[in-house]
C-alpha positions as CSV (number, residue, x, y, z in Angstrom):
1,M,0.0,0.0,0.0
2,I,3.0,2.3,-0.4
3,G,3.2,4.6,-3.5
4,S,1.3,3.4,-6.5
5,T,0.1,0.2,-4.7
6,I,-1.8,2.1,-2.0
7,G,-5.3,0.7,-1.8
8,L,-4.8,-2.0,-4.4
9,A,-5.6,-4.7,-1.9
10,C,-9.3,-4.0,-2.6
11,A,-9.6,-6.5,-5.4
12,R,-11.9,-9.4,-4.8
13,A,-13.5,-12.4,-6.4
14,S,-16.7,-11.9,-8.4
15,V,-19.7,-13.4,-6.7
16,D,-23.4,-12.9,-7.1
17,W,-25.0,-11.4,-3.9
18,K,-28.5,-12.6,-4.8
19,N,-27.2,-16.2,-4.8
20,F,-24.9,-15.8,-1.8
21,P,-26.2,-17.9,1.2
22,N,-27.1,-16.5,4.5
23,P,-25.3,-18.1,7.5
24,Q,-27.1,-21.1,8.8
25,E,-25.8,-20.3,12.3
26,D,-25.6,-16.8,13.9
27,L,-25.0,-15.2,17.3
28,V,-28.0,-14.9,19.5
29,V,-28.0,-11.3,20.8
30,S,-31.0,-9.6,22.3
31,A,-32.1,-6.5,20.5
32,D,-31.6,-4.4,23.7
33,A,-28.0,-5.7,24.3
34,G,-26.5,-2.4,23.1
35,A,-23.8,-1.8,20.5
36,Q,-21.7,-4.8,19.5
37,K,-18.3,-4.9,17.7
38,I,-16.6,-7.2,15.2
39,V,-13.0,-6.9,13.9
40,L,-12.2,-8.1,10.4
41,A,-9.2,-8.1,8.2
42,G,-9.6,-8.2,4.4
43,G,-6.6,-6.5,2.8
44,C,-6.5,-2.7,2.5
45,F,-8.5,-1.2,5.3
46,W,-9.6,1.7,3.2
47,C,-11.9,-0.4,1.1
48,T,-13.3,-2.7,3.8
49,E,-14.1,0.4,5.8
50,G,-15.8,2.0,2.8
51,V,-18.0,-1.0,2.2
52,F,-19.2,-1.4,5.8
53,E,-19.9,2.3,6.3
54,N,-22.8,1.8,3.9
55,I,-24.4,-1.2,5.6
56,P,-27.6,-0.7,7.6
57,G,-27.1,-1.3,11.3
58,V,-23.5,-0.3,11.2
59,T,-23.0,2.8,13.4
60,D,-19.2,3.2,13.2
61,V,-16.2,1.8,11.3
62,V,-12.6,2.4,12.4
63,S,-9.5,1.4,10.4
64,G,-6.7,-0.1,12.5
65,Y,-4.4,-3.0,13.3
66,A,-4.8,-6.3,15.2
67,G,-2.7,-9.4,15.8
68,G,0.5,-7.8,16.9
69,S,1.9,-5.9,19.9
70,D,1.6,-2.4,21.1
71,D,5.1,-1.5,20.1
72,D,4.6,-1.9,16.4
73,A,1.0,-0.9,15.9
74,D,1.8,1.8,13.4
75,Y,1.5,2.1,9.6
76,Q,5.1,2.2,8.7
77,A,5.9,-1.0,10.6
78,V,2.7,-2.9,9.6
79,S,3.0,-2.0,5.9
80,A,6.6,-3.1,5.9
81,G,5.4,-6.6,6.8
82,T,7.7,-6.9,9.9
83,T,4.9,-7.3,12.5
84,K,2.2,-9.8,13.3
85,H,-0.5,-7.2,12.7
86,A,-3.1,-7.3,9.9
87,E,-4.8,-4.2,8.6
88,V,-8.3,-4.5,10.1
89,I,-11.5,-2.6,10.7
90,E,-13.5,-2.5,13.9
91,I,-17.2,-2.4,13.1
92,T,-19.7,-1.2,15.7
93,Y,-23.2,-2.3,14.9
94,D,-26.7,-2.3,16.4
95,P,-27.9,-5.9,16.9
96,A,-31.5,-4.7,16.6
97,Q,-30.8,-3.9,12.9
98,T,-28.2,-6.4,11.8
99,S,-26.2,-9.4,13.1
100,Y,-22.7,-10.9,13.4
101,G,-23.6,-13.4,10.7
102,Q,-25.0,-10.9,8.3
103,L,-21.8,-8.8,8.6
104,L,-19.8,-11.9,7.8
105,K,-21.9,-12.3,4.7
106,I,-20.9,-8.8,3.6
107,F,-17.3,-9.5,4.4
108,F,-17.2,-12.7,2.3
109,S,-19.4,-11.5,-0.6
110,I,-18.4,-7.9,-1.1
111,A,-15.6,-6.6,1.0
112,H,-12.7,-8.8,-0.2
113,D,-11.5,-12.0,-1.8
114,P,-11.3,-14.7,1.0
115,T,-9.5,-17.2,-1.2
116,T,-6.1,-15.5,-1.7
117,L,-3.6,-16.3,0.9
118,N,-1.8,-13.3,2.5
119,A,-2.7,-11.2,-0.5
120,Q,-5.4,-8.9,-1.9
121,G,-4.7,-7.8,-5.5
122,P,-1.0,-6.9,-5.8
123,D,-0.5,-6.4,-2.1
124,H,1.3,-9.3,-0.5
125,G,2.2,-10.2,3.1
126,T,0.6,-11.4,6.2
127,Q,-0.5,-7.8,7.0
128,Y,-3.0,-8.2,4.1
129,R,-4.4,-11.6,5.2
130,S,-8.0,-12.5,5.4
131,A,-8.9,-12.9,9.1
132,I,-11.7,-12.8,11.6
133,F,-10.6,-11.7,15.0
134,F,-13.0,-13.3,17.5
135,K,-13.7,-12.2,21.0
136,N,-15.3,-15.4,22.4
137,D,-16.1,-19.0,21.5
138,D,-19.5,-18.1,20.2
139,E,-18.0,-15.8,17.6
140,K,-15.5,-18.4,16.6
141,R,-18.1,-21.1,16.3
142,V,-20.3,-19.0,14.0
143,A,-17.4,-18.0,11.8
144,E,-16.1,-21.6,11.5
145,A,-19.6,-22.8,10.6
146,Y,-20.1,-20.1,7.9
147,I,-16.7,-20.8,6.3
148,K,-17.5,-24.5,6.3
149,Q,-21.0,-23.8,4.8
150,L,-19.5,-21.6,2.0
151,N,-16.7,-24.1,1.2
152,E,-19.2,-27.0,1.0
153,A,-21.4,-25.0,-1.3
154,K,-18.4,-24.2,-3.5
155,I,-19.4,-20.5,-3.6
156,F,-15.9,-19.7,-4.6
157,A,-13.7,-21.5,-7.2
158,D,-11.0,-21.9,-4.5
159,P,-11.2,-22.8,-0.8
160,I,-11.6,-19.9,1.7
161,V,-8.3,-19.2,3.5
162,T,-9.6,-16.8,6.1
163,T,-8.0,-17.4,9.5
164,L,-9.7,-17.2,12.8
165,E,-7.6,-15.5,15.4
166,P,-8.4,-14.5,19.0
167,L,-8.6,-10.7,19.4
168,A,-6.1,-9.5,22.0
169,K,-6.4,-5.8,21.3
170,F,-7.6,-3.5,18.5
171,F,-5.3,-0.5,17.7
172,S,-6.8,2.5,15.8
173,A,-4.8,3.5,12.7
174,E,-3.5,7.0,12.1
175,G,-6.0,9.7,11.5
176,Y,-5.3,10.1,7.8
177,H,-6.4,6.5,7.2
178,Q,-9.9,7.0,8.7
179,D,-12.8,7.5,6.2
180,Y,-10.2,7.5,3.4
181,V,-12.6,6.6,0.6
182,R,-15.3,9.0,1.7
183,L,-12.8,11.9,2.0
184,N,-10.9,11.1,-1.2
185,P,-13.5,10.0,-3.8
186,N,-11.5,11.5,-6.7
187,Q,-8.3,9.6,-5.9
188,P,-7.7,7.5,-9.1
189,Y,-7.6,4.1,-7.5
190,V,-10.6,4.9,-5.4
191,R,-12.6,5.9,-8.5
192,A,-11.5,2.8,-10.5
193,N,-11.6,0.2,-7.8
194,A,-13.2,1.1,-4.5
195,L,-16.2,3.1,-5.6
196,P,-17.6,0.2,-7.8
197,K,-17.5,-2.1,-4.8
198,I,-19.1,0.6,-2.6
199,D,-21.8,1.1,-5.2
200,K,-22.5,-2.7,-4.8
201,A,-22.6,-2.3,-1.1
202,K,-25.1,0.5,-1.4
203,K,-27.4,-1.6,-3.6
204,V,-27.2,-4.4,-1.1
205,A,-27.9,-2.0,1.7
206,K,-31.2,-1.0,0.0
207,E,-32.2,-4.6,-0.1
208,L,-31.3,-5.1,3.5
209,A,-33.2,-2.0,4.6
210,T,-36.4,-3.4,3.2
211,S,-35.9,-7.0,4.4
212,Q,-36.7,-8.5,7.8
213,P,-34.1,-7.7,10.5
214,A,-31.1,-10.0,10.2
215,T,-31.0,-11.0,13.9
216,Q,-32.6,-14.4,13.1
217,P,-30.4,-17.2,11.7
218,A,-31.4,-18.5,8.3
219,D,-33.3,-21.8,8.2
């Protein structure tokens, strides 16, 4: 993501949202439980942030780092590939409007390509890995079940390589990374690559806004 490669990790596999399955298992969270959080890694955090900022029920998205230590949770170290961190986003959502499982559906179907190991587009390294950082056993169980479901259904041509990692701590990225796509819509790569994906997210958001709340697992 340095120089001409900045943001190029937003490339993903082409899948059809209308035929993409809902998770058969989901977290059971009461509608009055208050805001919940999920931390996801899918390559360049600019693009994953831009997608989820448009999803109903999402109240905040912060770009950052997870998987490494306090000492090297900064962009220069992470982008150099010398840390254990991945570029991630921390999503805050209202469980009365969406669910953990439905956010995973967005993650796998729109936000990134979950079948490329330690790479998104031309960006390579473990800092660009596909990962779900779980906070508890229930989150891990639901994520494992969904990955198994998608693999068995052969939704992608290749197996999903997304890792499941315990979340020790989320570190916010530097201020200039926050809301990058929204604040830089005329940046050439953003226009060519991020905005088409975000347009897809907006179309999906309209469907979600008119559908039944996603707090119930699919049958």
